PDB file of N, CA, C and O in Angstrom:
ATOM      1  N   MET A   1      -7.316   0.639  -9.352  1.00  0.00           N
ATOM      2  CA  MET A   1      -7.218  -0.762  -9.031  1.00  0.00           C
ATOM      3  C   MET A   1      -5.820  -1.305  -9.294  1.00  0.00           C
ATOM      4  O   MET A   1      -5.358  -2.201  -8.588  1.00  0.00           O
ATOM      5  N   LEU A   2      -5.149  -0.770 -10.298  1.00  0.00           N
ATOM      6  CA  LEU A   2      -3.813  -1.253 -10.605  1.00  0.00           C
ATOM      7  C   LEU A   2      -2.866  -1.029  -9.433  1.00  0.00           C
ATOM      8  O   LEU A   2      -2.066  -1.907  -9.109  1.00  0.00           O
ATOM      9  N   LEU A   3      -2.948   0.123  -8.800  1.00  0.00           N
ATOM     10  CA  LEU A   3      -2.078   0.384  -7.652  1.00  0.00           C
ATOM     11  C   LEU A   3      -2.423  -0.520  -6.470  1.00  0.00           C
ATOM     12  O   LEU A   3      -1.535  -0.927  -5.721  1.00  0.00           O
ATOM     13  N   HIS A   4      -3.690  -0.830  -6.303  1.00  0.00           N
ATOM     14  CA  HIS A   4      -4.086  -1.757  -5.242  1.00  0.00           C
ATOM     15  C   HIS A   4      -3.497  -3.145  -5.503  1.00  0.00           C
ATOM     16  O   HIS A   4      -3.093  -3.834  -4.566  1.00  0.00           O
ATOM     17  N   LEU A   5      -3.448  -3.550  -6.756  1.00  0.00           N
ATOM     18  CA  LEU A   5      -2.807  -4.819  -7.116  1.00  0.00           C
ATOM     19  C   LEU A   5      -1.307  -4.757  -6.836  1.00  0.00           C
ATOM     20  O   LEU A   5      -0.722  -5.720  -6.341  1.00  0.00           O
ATOM     21  N   ALA A   6      -0.690  -3.624  -7.155  1.00  0.00           N
ATOM     22  CA  ALA A   6       0.759  -3.477  -7.025  1.00  0.00           C
ATOM     23  C   ALA A   6       1.246  -3.570  -5.584  1.00  0.00           C
ATOM     24  O   ALA A   6       2.379  -3.986  -5.345  1.00  0.00           O
ATOM     25  N   VAL A   7       0.418  -3.193  -4.629  1.00  0.00           N
ATOM     26  CA  VAL A   7       0.836  -3.259  -3.225  1.00  0.00           C
ATOM     27  C   VAL A   7       0.224  -4.441  -2.478  1.00  0.00           C
ATOM     28  O   VAL A   7       0.414  -4.581  -1.270  1.00  0.00           O
ATOM     29  N   GLY A   8      -0.505  -5.283  -3.189  1.00  0.00           N
ATOM     30  CA  GLY A   8      -1.042  -6.487  -2.572  1.00  0.00           C
ATOM     31  C   GLY A   8      -2.351  -6.326  -1.844  1.00  0.00           C
ATOM     32  O   GLY A   8      -2.761  -7.226  -1.111  1.00  0.00           O
ATOM     33  N   LEU A   9      -3.027  -5.189  -2.029  1.00  0.00           N
ATOM     34  CA  LEU A   9      -4.335  -5.010  -1.392  1.00  0.00           C
ATOM     35  C   LEU A   9      -5.419  -5.794  -2.116  1.00  0.00           C
ATOM     36  O   LEU A   9      -6.439  -6.151  -1.526  1.00  0.00           O
ATOM     37  N   LEU A  10      -5.192  -6.061  -3.400  1.00  0.00           N
ATOM     38  CA  LEU A  10      -6.082  -6.905  -4.196  1.00  0.00           C
ATOM     39  C   LEU A  10      -5.259  -8.021  -4.803  1.00  0.00           C
ATOM     40  O   LEU A  10      -4.064  -7.861  -5.049  1.00  0.00           O
ATOM     41  N   THR A  11      -5.899  -9.147  -5.042  1.00  0.00           N
ATOM     42  CA  THR A  11      -5.222 -10.234  -5.749  1.00  0.00           C
ATOM     43  C   THR A  11      -5.816 -10.343  -7.142  1.00  0.00           C
ATOM     44  O   THR A  11      -7.017 -10.143  -7.323  1.00  0.00           O
ATOM     45  N   PRO A  12      -4.985 -10.660  -8.128  1.00  0.00           N
ATOM     46  CA  PRO A  12      -5.506 -10.773  -9.497  1.00  0.00           C
ATOM     47  C   PRO A  12      -6.559 -11.873  -9.610  1.00  0.00           C
ATOM     48  O   PRO A  12      -6.420 -12.935  -9.002  1.00  0.00           O
ATOM     49  N   THR A  13      -7.596 -11.621 -10.377  1.00  0.00           N
ATOM     50  CA  THR A  13      -8.612 -12.649 -10.611  1.00  0.00           C
ATOM     51  C   THR A  13      -8.209 -13.552 -11.773  1.00  0.00           C
ATOM     52  O   THR A  13      -8.753 -14.643 -11.939  1.00  0.00           O
ATOM     53  N   ALA A  14      -7.263 -13.093 -12.563  1.00  0.00           N
ATOM     54  CA  ALA A  14      -6.729 -13.897 -13.665  1.00  0.00           C
ATOM     55  C   ALA A  14      -5.306 -13.432 -13.932  1.00  0.00           C
ATOM     56  O   ALA A  14      -4.997 -12.252 -13.769  1.00  0.00           O
ATOM     57  N   GLY A  15      -4.450 -14.338 -14.336  1.00  0.00           N
ATOM     58  CA  GLY A  15      -3.076 -13.972 -14.631  1.00  0.00           C
ATOM     59  C   GLY A  15      -2.251 -13.757 -13.374  1.00  0.00           C
ATOM     60  O   GLY A  15      -2.633 -14.181 -12.283  1.00  0.00           O
ATOM     61  N   THR A  16      -1.128 -13.098 -13.539  1.00  0.00           N
ATOM     62  CA  THR A  16      -0.241 -12.832 -12.409  1.00  0.00           C
ATOM     63  C   THR A  16       0.241 -11.398 -12.453  1.00  0.00           C
ATOM     64  O   THR A  16       0.186 -10.734 -13.489  1.00  0.00           O
ATOM     65  N   ALA A  17       0.710 -10.939 -11.323  1.00  0.00           N
ATOM     66  CA  ALA A  17       1.308  -9.609 -11.227  1.00  0.00           C
ATOM     67  C   ALA A  17       2.611  -9.740 -10.455  1.00  0.00           C
ATOM     68  O   ALA A  17       2.684 -10.469  -9.466  1.00  0.00           O
ATOM     69  N   THR A  18       3.627  -9.041 -10.904  1.00  0.00           N
ATOM     70  CA  THR A  18       4.895  -9.002 -10.168  1.00  0.00           C
ATOM     71  C   THR A  18       5.315  -7.556  -9.980  1.00  0.00           C
ATOM     72  O   THR A  18       5.123  -6.712 -10.856  1.00  0.00           O
ATOM     73  N   VAL A  19       5.884  -7.296  -8.837  1.00  0.00           N
ATOM     74  CA  VAL A  19       6.403  -5.974  -8.511  1.00  0.00           C
ATOM     75  C   VAL A  19       7.791  -6.174  -7.924  1.00  0.00           C
ATOM     76  O   VAL A  19       7.956  -6.918  -6.957  1.00  0.00           O
ATOM     77  N   LEU A  20       8.777  -5.524  -8.495  1.00  0.00           N
ATOM     78  CA  LEU A  20      10.163  -5.641  -8.037  1.00  0.00           C
ATOM     79  C   LEU A  20      10.612  -7.097  -8.008  1.00  0.00           C
ATOM     80  O   LEU A  20      11.355  -7.512  -7.119  1.00  0.00           O
ATOM     81  N   GLY A  21      10.156  -7.860  -8.985  1.00  0.00           N
ATOM     82  CA  GLY A  21      10.571  -9.250  -9.124  1.00  0.00           C
ATOM     83  C   GLY A  21       9.865 -10.246  -8.231  1.00  0.00           C
ATOM     84  O   GLY A  21      10.271 -11.407  -8.178  1.00  0.00           O
ATOM     85  N   GLY A  22       8.821  -9.836  -7.525  1.00  0.00           N
ATOM     86  CA  GLY A  22       8.117 -10.761  -6.642  1.00  0.00           C
ATOM     87  C   GLY A  22       6.624 -10.494  -6.611  1.00  0.00           C
ATOM     88  O   GLY A  22       6.113  -9.627  -7.319  1.00  0.00           O
ATOM     89  N   ARG A  23       5.937 -11.260  -5.774  1.00  0.00           N
ATOM     90  CA  ARG A  23       4.496 -11.069  -5.627  1.00  0.00           C
ATOM     91  C   ARG A  23       4.224  -9.743  -4.932  1.00  0.00           C
ATOM     92  O   ARG A  23       4.930  -9.392  -3.987  1.00  0.00           O
ATOM     93  N   PRO A  24       3.218  -9.000  -5.379  1.00  0.00           N
ATOM     94  CA  PRO A  24       2.892  -7.727  -4.736  1.00  0.00           C
ATOM     95  C   PRO A  24       2.541  -7.897  -3.262  1.00  0.00           C
ATOM     96  O   PRO A  24       1.790  -8.798  -2.888  1.00  0.00           O
ATOM     97  N   GLY A  25       3.088  -7.032  -2.447  1.00  0.00           N
ATOM     98  CA  GLY A  25       2.777  -7.046  -1.021  1.00  0.00           C
ATOM     99  C   GLY A  25       3.389  -8.185  -0.248  1.00  0.00           C
ATOM    100  O   GLY A  25       3.044  -8.386   0.917  1.00  0.00           O
ATOM    101  N   TYR A  26       4.303  -8.953  -0.863  1.00  0.00           N
ATOM    102  CA  TYR A  26       4.870 -10.115  -0.191  1.00  0.00           C
ATOM    103  C   TYR A  26       6.152  -9.719   0.528  1.00  0.00           C
ATOM    104  O   TYR A  26       7.213  -9.617  -0.088  1.00  0.00           O
ATOM    105  N   GLY A  27       6.049  -9.503   1.804  1.00  0.00           N
ATOM    106  CA  GLY A  27       7.212  -9.186   2.620  1.00  0.00           C
ATOM    107  C   GLY A  27       7.395  -7.698   2.832  1.00  0.00           C
ATOM    108  O   GLY A  27       7.203  -6.895   1.919  1.00  0.00           O
ATOM    109  N   SER A  28       7.762  -7.348   4.034  1.00  0.00           N
ATOM    110  CA  SER A  28       7.912  -5.934   4.382  1.00  0.00           C
ATOM    111  C   SER A  28       9.073  -5.280   3.641  1.00  0.00           C
ATOM    112  O   SER A  28       9.040  -4.072   3.406  1.00  0.00           O
ATOM    113  N   SER A  29      10.096  -6.042   3.268  1.00  0.00           N
ATOM    114  CA  SER A  29      11.222  -5.444   2.547  1.00  0.00           C
ATOM    115  C   SER A  29      10.790  -4.972   1.156  1.00  0.00           C
ATOM    116  O   SER A  29      11.285  -3.956   0.668  1.00  0.00           O
ATOM    117  N   LYS A  30       9.878  -5.696   0.519  1.00  0.00           N
ATOM    118  CA  LYS A  30       9.359  -5.272  -0.781  1.00  0.00           C
ATOM    119  C   LYS A  30       8.418  -4.083  -0.629  1.00  0.00           C
ATOM    120  O   LYS A  30       8.471  -3.145  -1.424  1.00  0.00           O
ATOM    121  N   LEU A  31       7.564  -4.114   0.380  1.00  0.00           N
ATOM    122  CA  LEU A  31       6.628  -3.006   0.587  1.00  0.00           C
ATOM    123  C   LEU A  31       7.353  -1.715   0.923  1.00  0.00           C
ATOM    124  O   LEU A  31       6.872  -0.632   0.592  1.00  0.00           O
ATOM    125  N   ALA A  32       8.510  -1.815   1.579  1.00  0.00           N
ATOM    126  CA  ALA A  32       9.283  -0.628   1.931  1.00  0.00           C
ATOM    127  C   ALA A  32       9.819   0.086   0.689  1.00  0.00           C
ATOM    128  O   ALA A  32      10.219   1.248   0.770  1.00  0.00           O
ATOM    129  N   GLN A  33       9.830  -0.594  -0.451  1.00  0.00           N
ATOM    130  CA  GLN A  33      10.334  -0.013  -1.694  1.00  0.00           C
ATOM    131  C   GLN A  33       9.232   0.580  -2.563  1.00  0.00           C
ATOM    132  O   GLN A  33       9.508   1.138  -3.624  1.00  0.00           O
ATOM    133  N   VAL A  34       7.982   0.462  -2.116  1.00  0.00           N
ATOM    134  CA  VAL A  34       6.836   0.931  -2.904  1.00  0.00           C
ATOM    135  C   VAL A  34       6.101   1.997  -2.107  1.00  0.00           C
ATOM    136  O   VAL A  34       5.797   1.792  -0.931  1.00  0.00           O
ATOM    137  N   GLY A  35       5.813   3.128  -2.730  1.00  0.00           N
ATOM    138  CA  GLY A  35       5.029   4.175  -2.078  1.00  0.00           C
ATOM    139  C   GLY A  35       3.605   4.159  -2.596  1.00  0.00           C
ATOM    140  O   GLY A  35       3.387   4.098  -3.806  1.00  0.00           O
ATOM    141  N   PHE A  36       2.639   4.213  -1.706  1.00  0.00           N
ATOM    142  CA  PHE A  36       1.232   4.192  -2.111  1.00  0.00           C
ATOM    143  C   PHE A  36       0.411   4.953  -1.087  1.00  0.00           C
ATOM    144  O   PHE A  36       0.504   4.695   0.113  1.00  0.00           O
ATOM    145  N   VAL A  37      -0.393   5.893  -1.565  1.00  0.00           N
ATOM    146  CA  VAL A  37      -1.322   6.627  -0.708  1.00  0.00           C
ATOM    147  C   VAL A  37      -2.698   6.504  -1.338  1.00  0.00           C
ATOM    148  O   VAL A  37      -2.939   7.010  -2.434  1.00  0.00           O
ATOM    149  N   ALA A  38      -3.587   5.837  -0.647  1.00  0.00           N
ATOM    150  CA  ALA A  38      -4.948   5.649  -1.162  1.00  0.00           C
ATOM    151  C   ALA A  38      -5.699   6.977  -1.118  1.00  0.00           C
ATOM    152  O   ALA A  38      -5.576   7.735  -0.156  1.00  0.00           O
ATOM    153  N   GLN A  39      -6.469   7.251  -2.153  1.00  0.00           N
ATOM    154  CA  GLN A  39      -7.224   8.495  -2.234  1.00  0.00           C
ATOM    155  C   GLN A  39      -8.391   8.544  -1.255  1.00  0.00           C
ATOM    156  O   GLN A  39      -8.739   9.616  -0.761  1.00  0.00           O
ATOM    157  N   ALA A  40      -8.994   7.401  -0.971  1.00  0.00           N
ATOM    158  CA  ALA A  40     -10.208   7.381  -0.158  1.00  0.00           C
ATOM    159  C   ALA A  40      -9.924   7.060   1.312  1.00  0.00           C
ATOM    160  O   ALA A  40     -10.843   6.710   2.054  1.00  0.00           O
ATOM    161  N   THR A  41      -8.681   7.176   1.735  1.00  0.00           N
ATOM    162  CA  THR A  41      -8.350   6.878   3.118  1.00  0.00           C
ATOM    163  C   THR A  41      -8.807   8.031   4.017  1.00  0.00           C
ATOM    164  O   THR A  41      -8.452   9.185   3.780  1.00  0.00           O
ATOM    165  N   PRO A  42      -9.594   7.715   5.044  1.00  0.00           N
ATOM    166  CA  PRO A  42     -10.087   8.790   5.913  1.00  0.00           C
ATOM    167  C   PRO A  42      -8.994   9.323   6.834  1.00  0.00           C
ATOM    168  O   PRO A  42      -8.025   8.628   7.139  1.00  0.00           O
ATOM    169  N   THR A  43      -9.165  10.536   7.259  1.00  0.00           N
ATOM    170  CA  THR A  43      -8.290  11.108   8.279  1.00  0.00           C
ATOM    171  C   THR A  43      -9.092  11.219   9.569  1.00  0.00           C
ATOM    172  O   THR A  43     -10.322  11.183   9.565  1.00  0.00           O
ATOM    173  N   TYR A  44      -8.380  11.351  10.639  1.00  0.00           N
ATOM    174  CA  TYR A  44      -9.025  11.465  11.946  1.00  0.00           C
ATOM    175  C   TYR A  44      -8.914  12.910  12.419  1.00  0.00           C
ATOM    176  O   TYR A  44      -7.810  13.433  12.567  1.00  0.00           O
ATOM    177  N   THR A  45     -10.042  13.549  12.652  1.00  0.00           N
ATOM    178  CA  THR A  45     -10.053  14.978  12.975  1.00  0.00           C
ATOM    179  C   THR A  45      -9.325  15.296  14.269  1.00  0.00           C
ATOM    180  O   THR A  45      -8.844  16.415  14.444  1.00  0.00           O
ATOM    181  N   GLY A  46      -9.234  14.340  15.173  1.00  0.00           N
ATOM    182  CA  GLY A  46      -8.574  14.597  16.449  1.00  0.00           C
ATOM    183  C   GLY A  46      -7.062  14.441  16.408  1.00  0.00           C
ATOM    184  O   GLY A  46      -6.395  14.690  17.412  1.00  0.00           O
ATOM    185  N   LEU A  47      -6.506  14.035  15.272  1.00  0.00           N
ATOM    186  CA  LEU A  47      -5.060  13.821  15.167  1.00  0.00           C
ATOM    187  C   LEU A  47      -4.407  14.918  14.339  1.00  0.00           C
ATOM    188  O   LEU A  47      -4.965  15.387  13.347  1.00  0.00           O
ATOM    189  N   SER A  48      -3.213  15.316  14.767  1.00  0.00           N
ATOM    190  CA  SER A  48      -2.431  16.268  13.987  1.00  0.00           C
ATOM    191  C   SER A  48      -1.818  15.563  12.783  1.00  0.00           C
ATOM    192  O   SER A  48      -1.857  14.336  12.689  1.00  0.00           O
ATOM    193  N   ILE A  49      -1.262  16.329  11.879  1.00  0.00           N
ATOM    194  CA  ILE A  49      -0.585  15.737  10.728  1.00  0.00           C
ATOM    195  C   ILE A  49       0.568  14.856  11.199  1.00  0.00           C
ATOM    196  O   ILE A  49       0.767  13.759  10.678  1.00  0.00           O
ATOM    197  N   ALA A  50       1.317  15.328  12.171  1.00  0.00           N
ATOM    198  CA  ALA A  50       2.447  14.568  12.702  1.00  0.00           C
ATOM    199  C   ALA A  50       1.987  13.226  13.268  1.00  0.00           C
ATOM    200  O   ALA A  50       2.649  12.207  13.069  1.00  0.00           O
ATOM    201  N   LYS A  51       0.869  13.222  13.963  1.00  0.00           N
ATOM    202  CA  LYS A  51       0.360  11.974  14.530  1.00  0.00           C
ATOM    203  C   LYS A  51      -0.155  11.021  13.440  1.00  0.00           C
ATOM    204  O   LYS A  51      -0.007   9.805  13.556  1.00  0.00           O
ATOM    205  N   HIS A  52      -0.760  11.580  12.383  1.00  0.00           N
ATOM    206  CA  HIS A  52      -1.178  10.747  11.247  1.00  0.00           C
ATOM    207  C   HIS A  52       0.042  10.072  10.620  1.00  0.00           C
ATOM    208  O   HIS A  52       0.016   8.878  10.324  1.00  0.00           O
ATOM    209  N   LEU A  53       1.109  10.848  10.422  1.00  0.00           N
ATOM    210  CA  LEU A  53       2.318  10.288   9.819  1.00  0.00           C
ATOM    211  C   LEU A  53       2.944   9.229  10.713  1.00  0.00           C
ATOM    212  O   LEU A  53       3.413   8.201  10.226  1.00  0.00           O
ATOM    213  N   LYS A  54       2.952   9.478  12.019  1.00  0.00           N
ATOM    214  CA  LYS A  54       3.508   8.499  12.952  1.00  0.00           C
ATOM    215  C   LYS A  54       2.684   7.214  12.937  1.00  0.00           C
ATOM    216  O   LYS A  54       3.239   6.116  12.971  1.00  0.00           O
ATOM    217  N   MET A  55       1.378   7.351  12.886  1.00  0.00           N
ATOM    218  CA  MET A  55       0.507   6.179  12.857  1.00  0.00           C
ATOM    219  C   MET A  55       0.723   5.395  11.557  1.00  0.00           C
ATOM    220  O   MET A  55       0.710   4.164  11.564  1.00  0.00           O
ATOM    221  N   GLY A  56       0.919   6.099  10.456  1.00  0.00           N
ATOM    222  CA  GLY A  56       1.129   5.444   9.186  1.00  0.00           C
ATOM    223  C   GLY A  56       2.482   4.742   9.077  1.00  0.00           C
ATOM    224  O   GLY A  56       2.642   3.799   8.302  1.00  0.00           O
ATOM    225  N   ALA A  57       3.436   5.205   9.849  1.00  0.00           N
ATOM    226  CA  ALA A  57       4.775   4.587   9.811  1.00  0.00           C
ATOM    227  C   ALA A  57       4.722   3.225  10.462  1.00  0.00           C
ATOM    228  O   ALA A  57       5.739   2.536  10.536  1.00  0.00           O
TER     229      ALA A  57
END
């Protein structure tokens, strides 16, 4: 859950969170500086690894 908060996928229910001096997930320039790969993200059997990476970009 902490990583979900750090990238802005969840919002804090109490208190505040800051990442790189700002709100988590606020602006593409901040998100470009954070790497996150969710463990439960499904893959698509019909796509190659290269196509998965292209879609994720």
